[in-house]
C-alpha positions in Angstrom: 19.5 -19.0 12.9 21.9 -17.1 10.6 20.8 -13.6 9.7 19.8 -13.5 6.1 19.7 -9.7 6.0 23.3 -8.5 5.4 22.3 -5.1 3.9 19.3 -3.2 5.1 18.1 0.2 3.8 16.2 2.7 5.9 13.5 4.6 4.1 11.2 7.5 4.9 9.5 10.3 3.0 10.2 12.9 5.8 13.2 14.0 7.8 11.7 15.5 11.0 13.3 15.1 14.4 11.3 12.0 15.4 12.0 10.1 12.2 15.7 11.0 12.4 15.8 9.7 16.0 14.1 6.4 15.0 16.5 6.0 12.0 19.5 6.5 14.3 18.1 3.9 16.7 17.6 1.5 13.9 21.2 2.1 12.7 22.5 1.4 16.1 20.6 -1.9 16.6 21.4 -3.2 13.1 25.1 -2.2 13.1 25.6 -3.9 16.5 24.4 -7.1 14.8 26.9 -6.7 11.9 24.4 -5.5 9.4 25.4 -3.0 6.8 23.0 -0.1 6.8 22.1 2.1 3.8 20.0 5.3 3.7 17.6 6.2 1.0 18.3 9.8 -0.2 15.2 11.0 1.6 17.1 10.5 4.8 20.2 12.5 3.6 19.9 14.9 6.6 21.4 12.2 8.9 24.2 11.4 6.6 27.3 11.6 8.8 30.0 9.3 10.1 28.7 5.8 9.9 25.7 6.6 7.7 25.7 5.9 4.0 23.3 7.5 1.6 22.9 5.2 -1.4 21.5 5.7 -4.9 18.3 3.9 -5.9 20.4 1.7 -8.2 22.7 0.7 -5.4 19.8 0.0 -3.0 18.1 -2.2 -5.6 21.3 -4.1 -6.2 22.4 -4.7 -2.7 19.6 -4.4 -0.2 18.1 -7.6 1.4 15.4 -5.6 3.3 13.8 -2.2 3.4 12.7 -0.7 6.7 10.0 1.9 6.2 9.8 4.6 9.0 6.5 6.5 9.1 2.8 5.8 8.4 1.0 3.8 5.8 1.6 6.5 3.2 5.4 6.1 3.6 5.0 2.3 3.4 3.0 2.7 0.1 5.8 4.9 -1.4 8.5 2.4 -0.3 6.5 -0.5 -1.6 6.1 1.1 -5.1 9.7 2.2 -5.2 11.5 -0.9 -3.8 9.0 -3.6 -2.8 7.7 -3.7 -6.4 11.2 -4.7 -7.4 11.3 -7.7 -5.1 12.9 -6.3 -1.9 11.0 -7.4 1.3 9.7 -4.5 3.4 9.2 -4.1 7.1 7.3 -1.1 8.7 8.0 0.9 11.8 4.7 2.8 12.6 4.8 6.5 13.3 1.4 7.2 11.8 -2.1 6.8 13.1 -3.6 3.4 12.0 -0.6 2.0 10.3 -2.0 -1.4 9.2 1.1 -2.1 7.1 3.5 -1.0 9.8 3.7 -3.6 12.6 6.4 -2.3 14.9 5.7 0.6 17.4 8.8 2.7 18.3 8.8 1.4 21.9 9.3 -2.1 20.6 11.9 -1.3 17.9 15.0 -2.8 19.5 13.4 -6.0 20.7 11.5 -6.5 17.4 14.5 -5.8 15.1 16.7 -8.2 17.2 14.2 -11.0 16.9 13.7 -10.4 13.2 17.5 -10.6 12.6 17.4 -13.9 14.5 14.8 -15.2 12.0 11.7 -14.7 14.2 9.4 -13.3 11.6 6.7 -14.2 9.1 6.3 -13.0 5.5 3.2 -12.7 3.4 2.7 -11.6 -0.2 0.4 -8.8 -1.0 -0.6 -8.4 -4.7 -0.6 -5.1 -6.5 -3.4 -3.8 -8.7 -2.5 -3.0 -12.2 -4.3 -0.4 -14.3 -4.1 0.3 -18.0 -5.2 3.7 -19.2 -4.5 5.2 -22.6 -1.7 2.7 -23.3 0.0 3.4 -20.0 0.2 1.0 -17.0 0.3 2.0 -13.4 0.2 0.0 -10.2 -1.4 0.4 -6.7 -1.1 -1.6 -3.6 -4.3 -0.3 -1.8 -6.7 1.0 -4.3 -7.5 2.7 -7.6 -10.1 5.5 -7.2 -12.1 6.9 -10.1 -14.0 10.1 -9.0 -15.4 13.3 -10.3 -12.9 15.5 -8.4 -15.7 18.0 -7.6 -18.1 18.4 -4.7 -21.6 17.2 -5.4 -20.8 16.2 -9.0 -21.6 12.8 -10.4 -19.9 10.7 -13.1 -21.7 8.0 -15.1 -19.9 4.8 -16.0 -20.4 1.2 -17.2 -18.8 -1.6 -15.2 -17.7 -4.8 -16.9 -16.2 -7.9 -15.2 -14.5 -10.5 -17.5 -16.2 -8.7 -20.4 -19.6 -9.3 -18.9 -21.7 -6.1 -18.4 -22.5 -5.6 -14.7 -24.3 -2.2 -14.5 -24.4 1.4 -15.5 -24.0 3.7 -12.5 -24.2 7.3 -11.6 -22.1 8.1 -8.5 -19.4 10.3 -7.1 -17.0 7.7 -8.2 -15.8 4.1 -7.8 -13.2 2.4 -5.5 -11.4 -0.7 -6.8 -9.5 -2.2 -3.8 -7.2 -5.0 -3.0 -7.5 -6.9 0.3 -4.6 -4.8 1.6 -6.6 -1.7 0.7 -9.7 -2.9 2.5 -8.5 -1.2 5.7 -7.7 2.0 3.9 -9.8 4.4 1.9 -12.6 1.9 1.1 -13.1 1.3 4.9 -14.0 5.0 5.4 -16.6 4.6 2.7 -18.3 1.7 4.5 -16.5 -1.1 2.6 -15.9 -4.5 4.2 -12.6 -5.6 5.8 -11.1 -8.4 3.8 -8.4 -10.7 5.3 -5.1 -10.3 3.3 -5.1 -14.0 2.5 -8.5 -13.8 0.7 -7.5 -13.5 -3.0 -10.1 -11.0 -4.1 -10.8 -7.5 -5.5 -13.4 -5.2 -4.1 -15.5 -2.8 -6.2 -17.3 -0.2 -4.2 -19.4 2.7 -5.7 -18.9 6.1 -4.0 -22.3 7.7 -3.0 -24.2 6.1 -5.9 -27.5 7.6 -7.1 -29.3 4.4 -6.3 -31.1 2.7 -3.4 -29.9 -0.8 -4.3 -26.2 -0.4 -5.1 -23.7 -2.3 -3.0 -20.1 -3.4 -3.0 -19.0 -6.4 -5.0 -16.3 -8.8 -4.1 -14.8 -10.7 -7.1 -12.1 -13.2 -7.5 -8.6 -11.8 -7.8 -8.1 -13.1 -11.4 -11.0 -11.0 -12.6 -10.5 -8.5 -15.4 -12.3 -5.3 -14.6 -13.2 -2.6 -17.2 -14.8 0.8 -16.4 -16.0 2.9 -19.3 -17.0 6.5 -18.8 -20.3 7.0 -20.5 -20.5 9.4 -23.4 -21.8 12.7 -22.1 -20.5 12.1 -18.6 -18.3 14.6 -16.9 -14.6 14.0 -16.9 -13.2 11.7 -14.1 -10.0 11.8 -12.2 -8.1 8.7 -11.3 -5.7 8.2 -8.4 -3.5 5.3 -7.4 -2.9 4.9 -3.6 -3.8 8.6 -3.4 -0.9 9.3 -5.8 -1.1 10.7 -9.3 -3.9 12.5 -11.0 -5.0 11.1 -14.4 -7.9 12.3 -16.4 -10.5 9.9 -17.9 -12.5 11.5 -20.7 -16.1 10.6 -21.6 -16.2 7.5 -23.8 -12.7 6.4 -22.5 -12.1 3.3 -20.4 -9.7 2.0 -17.8 -8.7 -1.7 -17.4 -7.8 -3.1 -14.0 -6.6 -6.5 -12.8 -4.3 -8.2 -10.3 -0.6 -7.5 -11.1 1.9 -10.3 -11.4 4.0 -8.4 -8.9 3.8 -8.9 -5.2 5.0 -7.0 -2.1 6.9 -9.2 0.4 5.7 -7.8 3.7 7.5 -8.9 6.9 5.9 -9.1 10.3 7.2 -9.9 13.8 6.6 -13.5 14.6 3.1 -14.0 16.2 1.6 -10.9 14.6 -2.1 -11.5 13.9 -4.4 -9.6 11.5 -7.3 -9.6 13.9 -5.1 -8.4 16.8 -4.2 -5.4 14.5 -7.9 -4.8 13.8 -8.7 -4.8 17.5 -5.9 -2.5 18.5 -6.2 -0.1 15.6 -10.0 0.0 15.1 -11.0 -0.1 18.7 -12.8 -3.4 18.5 -14.0 -4.9 21.9 -11.3 -7.0 23.6 -13.8 -8.9 25.8 
């Protein structure tokens, strides 16, 4: 099968010795297959003979594939910067769990070779879109509304498709995509949702209630969170990035974005295999 990736860009948020070594190995494998390799400016330290650091505009114009080198945080950054613009993304895992990064360093050469030969699968992961004070922001994993203080509660009203759901006092609220179900919400006791299940999860953080539980709603739902008058200010983060303030009596609107991340996987990669390997599930 003819290789469809003529130009591939390497991306990372760090430039430590291990990442530089992996980037050089990627460059060697890709170049040997006739692929033109570009480097995001974050990898400028390895710019030397044979390595090309490219501007964001050039990468967006010419790249057929992004390779993210690092953990899930690096993948999230790469996804927002380039994946959001339609460039497929493949992950090499140098982090801990790395649910978005399928390729371990020891399988780099064989995996890249097979992918260039067309042996891969691709799935689309939707972004969450949030509208706050007239500004729109996206997140791949989750949007978190929280007090920002230890042992401090916020009070909010939750609406889904303009229907009132409940008023809640809690440390905060996590609104997660299926992709984010193996991220921050998992540490809070949220369910693991298969990436192909088109849904949005809403999970209170340490609610002042004995009957509160997570909600799983259809992905086309329109979610609105209104901070109750008299409540303390809330802070909002998007994939652990950004720090926006939500004042009392203000609201944030959330929904599925029309944009998708095209995430590549080595052929045969299975979501439940990843869960077993990364979460320590029983293999017998």
